[in-house]
C-alpha positions in Angstrom: 115.2 44.1 50.6 114.6 41.5 47.7 111.3 40.0 47.3 111.3 36.8 45.4 109.1 36.6 42.9 107.5 33.1 44.3 106.8 34.8 47.4 105.4 37.6 46.4 103.2 35.7 44.7 102.4 33.7 47.6 101.5 36.8 49.7 99.2 37.7 46.9 97.8 34.5 46.0 96.7 34.9 50.2 95.7 38.1 49.7 92.6 37.8 46.8 91.8 35.1 48.6 90.8 37.0 51.0 89.9 39.3 49.1 87.5 36.9 47.5 85.6 36.2 51.3 85.5 39.0 51.7 83.3 39.5 47.7 81.7 36.4 48.9 80.3 37.6 52.4 78.9 40.9 51.0 77.3 39.8 47.8 73.3 40.7 47.4 71.7 37.8 49.6 67.9 37.1 49.3 66.0 38.7 51.9 68.9 39.6 53.8 69.7 36.8 55.5 73.1 35.2 55.1 73.9 32.1 55.4 77.2 31.9 53.4 80.3 30.0 54.8 83.9 30.6 53.5 87.5 29.4 53.7 90.6 28.9 53.0 93.2 26.1 52.3 97.0 26.2 51.3 99.7 23.9 52.7 98.7 20.9 54.0 95.3 21.3 54.5 94.7 22.1 50.2 97.0 18.0 50.2 94.7 16.7 52.5 91.9 17.7 50.0 93.9 16.8 47.3 94.4 13.2 48.4 90.9 13.2 49.4 89.6 13.9 45.8 91.9 11.7 44.4 90.0 8.5 46.2 86.8 9.7 45.6 87.9 9.6 41.4 89.5 6.2 41.8 86.4 4.4 44.0 84.0 6.2 41.8 86.1 6.1 38.4 85.4 9.2 37.9 88.0 10.4 36.5 86.7 14.7 36.2 87.5 14.4 39.8 91.4 13.1 39.3 92.0 16.0 37.1 90.6 18.4 39.5 92.7 16.8 42.7 96.1 17.4 40.4 95.1 21.5 39.3 93.7 21.6 43.7 97.9 19.9 44.0 98.9 22.3 41.1 97.1 25.5 43.4 98.7 27.4 45.9 95.4 27.9 47.7 92.0 27.2 47.1 88.5 29.2 48.5 85.8 27.2 49.5 82.9 28.4 49.8 79.2 27.2 50.8 75.3 27.3 52.2 74.4 26.5 55.7 71.3 26.5 54.1 70.6 24.8 50.3 66.9 25.4 49.6 66.2 27.9 46.3 66.8 30.7 47.7 69.7 30.1 49.6 71.6 28.2 46.6 71.2 31.8 44.0 72.6 33.0 47.2 75.8 30.3 47.1 75.9 31.0 43.8 75.7 35.1 43.2 78.8 34.5 46.3 80.6 31.9 43.7 80.7 35.1 41.0 81.5 37.8 42.9 84.5 35.8 44.5 85.4 34.5 41.0 85.2 37.4 39.4 87.7 39.1 42.2 90.3 36.9 41.2 90.1 38.3 37.9 90.4 41.3 38.8 93.9 40.8 40.0 95.0 38.3 37.5 94.7 35.2 39.4 94.0 31.9 37.8 90.6 30.2 39.1 88.3 27.6 38.5 84.8 27.0 40.2 84.3 22.9 41.4 82.2 21.2 42.3 84.8 18.6 42.9 86.2 20.8 45.1 83.3 20.6 48.0 82.0 17.1 47.2 85.7 16.8 48.7 85.4 19.1 51.8 82.8 18.0 52.7 83.8 14.5 53.4 85.9 16.1 55.3 83.9 18.8 57.1 86.2 21.6 56.4 83.0 24.5 56.5 79.5 23.8 58.3 77.6 24.0 55.2 74.6 22.4 53.5 76.8 22.7 49.5 80.2 23.9 49.1 82.6 24.6 46.2 85.7 25.3 45.4 87.7 28.0 43.4 91.2 26.4 43.2 93.7 30.2 42.9 96.6 30.0 40.4 99.8 32.5 40.1 102.0 30.0 37.0 103.1 31.3 33.7 100.6 29.2 32.2 97.0 28.6 33.2 96.6 25.4 35.0 92.8 24.8 34.5 93.3 25.8 31.1 93.8 23.1 28.0 92.8 19.8 30.8 92.7 16.6 29.8 90.4 13.2 31.9 93.6 10.6 30.7 
């Protein structure tokens, strides 16, 4: 059997995304109480997220969200990480979970970038039951799509 590089990369990005969810779940928590929630988006769900980001960016005239929406469209998948209780300590937990997840992607050579704009759109679409959400788009391409970004 011959497996194309494209198929292998699509499979790999989902495996890495699942490992990222594991890293977020097992990341240290303040007080030992877990308030982290996670999800993976690809396909039509990812496209709907990108479309929402683009619409919000145009409505608010925030070019940086429009730029980020293009990254999400070009990404292979998106990891969402949120927190259900947004007090100061739980926001620290969210930061630790995000760092742990991004570290996994980096160690697996999958390009990624933590984005507030992804979380804003995810909350509008009610994709996670969380008070604060951030997103990490993932990409396996010949060049990092999250590098050399412009807002024009």
